C-alpha positions in Angstrom: 22.1 27.9 12.0 24.0 29.4 9.0 23.9 27.6 5.6 27.4 26.5 4.6 26.7 27.2 0.9 24.9 30.6 0.8 25.6 32.0 4.3 21.9 32.7 5.1 20.1 31.7 8.2 18.3 28.3 7.9 15.5 26.7 9.8 16.5 24.1 12.3 14.8 21.5 14.5 15.9 19.5 17.5 15.8 15.7 17.0 13.4 14.1 19.5 15.8 11.1 20.0 19.4 12.1 19.8 18.9 15.8 20.7 21.0 17.2 17.8 20.1 20.6 16.4 19.8 19.9 12.7 18.9 21.8 9.5 15.3 21.1 8.5 16.0 19.1 5.3 13.4 16.4 5.6 11.3 14.3 7.9 14.2 12.3 9.4 17.2 13.2 11.5 20.4 12.8 9.4 22.4 11.8 12.5 20.3 8.9 13.9 17.4 8.4 11.3 14.6 9.0 13.7 11.4 10.6 12.3 11.3 14.2 13.4 7.5 14.6 13.4 4.7 12.6 14.8 2.2 11.6 12.1 -1.4 12.6 12.6 -4.5 10.8 11.4 -4.9 13.1 8.4 -1.3 12.5 7.3 -1.8 8.7 7.2 -5.4 9.0 5.8 -6.6 6.7 8.5 -4.4 3.8 7.3 -3.7 1.1 9.8 -0.2 0.1 8.8 0.3 -2.4 11.6 -2.6 -4.6 10.4 -2.2 -4.4 6.6 -1.8 -7.5 4.6 0.8 -7.3 1.8 0.2 -8.8 -1.6 1.3 -12.4 -1.8 2.9 -11.9 -5.2 6.6 -11.5 -4.4 7.1 -8.7 -7.0 4.1 -6.5 -6.2 4.1 -3.6 -3.7 0.3 -3.6 -3.1 -1.8 -4.4 -0.1 -4.9 -6.6 0.1 -8.3 -4.8 0.3 -11.5 -5.8 2.0 -12.5 -8.0 -0.9 -9.3 -10.1 -0.6 -7.6 -8.8 -3.7 -4.5 -6.7 -4.2 -5.2 -3.0 -4.7 -2.3 -2.7 -7.2 -2.2 -5.9 -9.3 -5.7 -7.3 -8.6 -4.5 -10.8 -7.7 -6.4 -12.6 -4.9 -4.5 -13.1 -1.6 -2.9 -16.5 -1.2 -1.9 -17.1 2.5 1.6 -18.5 3.0 2.7 -17.6 -0.5 
């Protein structure tokens, strides 16, 4: 695919969901939003995102560690908060 700004050849990928041939600008298709690449174990550092417990403080973005406290703010987890 030719770049509209500079006229040079650009790298493209085909979206795995919508099938559009798009310029490789990032990890998501800019037509449908689907992730273009499957994550490997090394990319996620073994994190289990489906089973994580988010911090019960409504303003914190951290997750609860094995000791029951938030990795970011250090507050103990309060179920139902």
